[in-house]
N, C-alpha and C positions, 0 to 999 in steps of 0.2 A: 460607443452607441451599442455595436453588436453585443458585448458583454453586458450591457442592461437589458436587451432583450431576452438573452439567454437566461438571466436571472429571473426575469418576469415570468417566462415560459416555465421554468422550472418550480417556481412558486404556485403557478396555476396547477401544475400537475399534482403537487403534494399537498394542496388546501385540503384540509378535510372536509367532507360533506357533512354538513348538519343533520344530527339524528333526530328523529320524532321522539317526543317524549312519552314514555309509558303511561297511560292512562288508568289501565286495571288488566284484568286477567279473568277469562273465561272459567267459570267454575261448573257450570254443568251444562250439557248439550244433549240433544234428543234426536238430532239429525244433522242436516248440513249446513253449516254457517262460513259465508264468504267474506273477506275483507278486501276493499279497494284501497290502497295504500295511498298517500299525498304524493310519491313519487310516480304513480301510475300502474305499480305493479298489483297482482292480486293473488291472494292467498286462500287455502281452505283452513280454518281455524279448527281447534279440537280444544278439549279441557286442559287447561293450564297454558294456553298459547295467550301472550301479552295482546292487550288491545292498544293501540297507540294513537295519539292526537292527529286528526285528520284522516284517520279510517272512516270509509263508509262501509257499515255491516248490513249484511243482507242474510235473512233466514229464508230458506227453501219451504215447500210443501211439507207440512207436519212438524217442522222444527220450531222447538222452543230453544232459547239460549238465556242462559244468564251470565250477567258481568258482575264483577264486584271491582269498584274503582277504591283508586289509592287511598281516599279519605274515608272510606268504608261505606259509602252509597252504594246502592245495588239497583241493576235494571234488568228486567227479565222480558225479552222480545217474542211476540207472537210469531207464528208461520205468516211468511209473506210481508215481513217487515223490513224496512230500509232507515237505518238510522246512522247520521254522521257526526262524529264528536268532533264539531268544529273547533273548539277549544278545550283545553283542560290543564289549569295551573292550579297547584296544590302544594304548598310545603307545610309541615305541621307547624314550623316556628315562625312562618312570614304570612300572618293571614291577611296582610294589605296586597298580597301577589293573587288571593284566591280569584277565578275567573273558570267558570263551566258553561258552556254553551253546546246543547245537543239539538240537532235537526232531525225531526222524523220527516220522511218524505210520503211513506205509505206504511199501513198495519197499525199494530197495536203494541201497548208495553205497559208494566207495572213498574212503578219505581219508588225507592225510599231513598231519601236524601242523607247524605253523609255529614261529616263533620263542617264543611263548607256550608253547607244547608243551614247548620245550627248557629255558626257563627258570622256568617255573612250571607243571609238568605237572598240578599239583592243580587249576589253574584253566579245565580243558579237558575239558568232558564232552559225550557224546552220549546224548540220553534214548529211549528208546521204551516203550512201555506194558508190557513185559515186564523191563526191566533196563536200567540205566544204564551206560553204558560210560565208563570212565577211561582216560586214555591216559599212556602211558611212553615218549614220543619215538617216535611210532610211523606205520606205514603198516599198515592194514588194512582189512578189508571188512565189512559189515553187510548183512544182508538179513532183512526182517521178512515172514513169511509170514502172510497171514489168508486163506487159499483162495484165493490169488491167485498161485501160483508153479508154477503147471502147466506153463509153458514152460522151466523151469528144471532143467538135466540133473542127473542122480544116477547114481551107478554101478550103483544097483539098477532104474533105470529108472522108479521111483515119484516123485512130485512130493515135494519135502522137506515135513517134517513142520512144522506151523504151530508158529511161535514164531519166536525171534532166533537166527539163526546168523552166526557170526563167524569169520574167518579172518584170521590175522596174518602179514604179509611181513617187517617189521622192528619191533624194540622188542619192547612187550609193552603188553596191554589189561587192564583189569581188568572182569570184569560182575558187577553188584552189583544184589539186589534184597531183598523181605522175607525169602527163603528162606538168603540168604548171599552171598559174594562168591568168585569163582575168577579167578587171573591166566590169561592166555593168551599163549604166548611165541611168538617168531617160527617159523615152521612150524608151528603148532599150530592146531586149531580148536576152537569152542566151540559150546554149544547152550542155549538155556533155552525151555520151552514157554510159559511163563506167568509173572505176577508174585510168585507164593508157591513155587514150586518152585525149589530151589537150581541156580543155572548149574553146567555142567559142562564139562570137556574131553570131546571126542568122537575116536576114533581117526580117521586121515587117510583111511581108506577109506571113513568114513562122512561125512566132513566137507563143507560146501557151500562152494567158493569163489566169491566175487563177481568176476565177470570183466567188462569193459569192452572195446569196438571197440578197436583198436590206434590208429586215426586219432583217438580222443579220449584215451588213455591217453597219447599222444606229444603231444598237443596240436596236430596237423597241421590244414590246413584243409580245407576241403570241408564236407560236411554238405548238408542240403537245407531248404528252407522257412525259417522265420524264422532269422535269423543269418548270412544273406549279403548283406544289404541295408545301406544307409547308415543307416537309422533305429535309434537304439538302444533304443526302446522306443514302445509305444502304449498308449493307454487302451483298455479294454475296456469 
């Protein structure tokens, strides 16, 4: 019995800990970007840092961050954004394993879907508290306002209404919640104020377009703070 217990104890000591899968890499950064990992640790990331499945990414004030995912998809985060990579599964030779789910808790982003979105569009989705965004081979923007969009310009001069605002450049997206589903096509805008109200298209003159600095959108060099050094990440 003692021998069995010792063997079990040794097995527990030497059992390897599963590593979170790499989902992508930071390609551009203009300020401070943090990642809270699935194991509870927190890190500051820089250009060339890996982004892992389970990471919750957070951009600070005046920070824009561009992430390139393993399937070629890209996401650019606005300042004050929190995005969690809930799941990321991609193997070039195994389309049946595709699964990408990202949750945006606050802030805004622009996204271009990659190979998974082209071959398995039903396997890519973006969640927010008000609606889930499904993609249709897409380039789109999303902005979640929670009394924090005062600096976002509008045609009327007033801050955008609280809720989820979307705009589509290419392809199409769906917005779905308990109230229903609507499809937003290229050149159109959408809005949903909460999880129970049906999402709707909005006229272009009332739409909110998520914009990014040209240097980030074009993935050119530059930036300030973290992202210009040699270190890929540091512990917080």
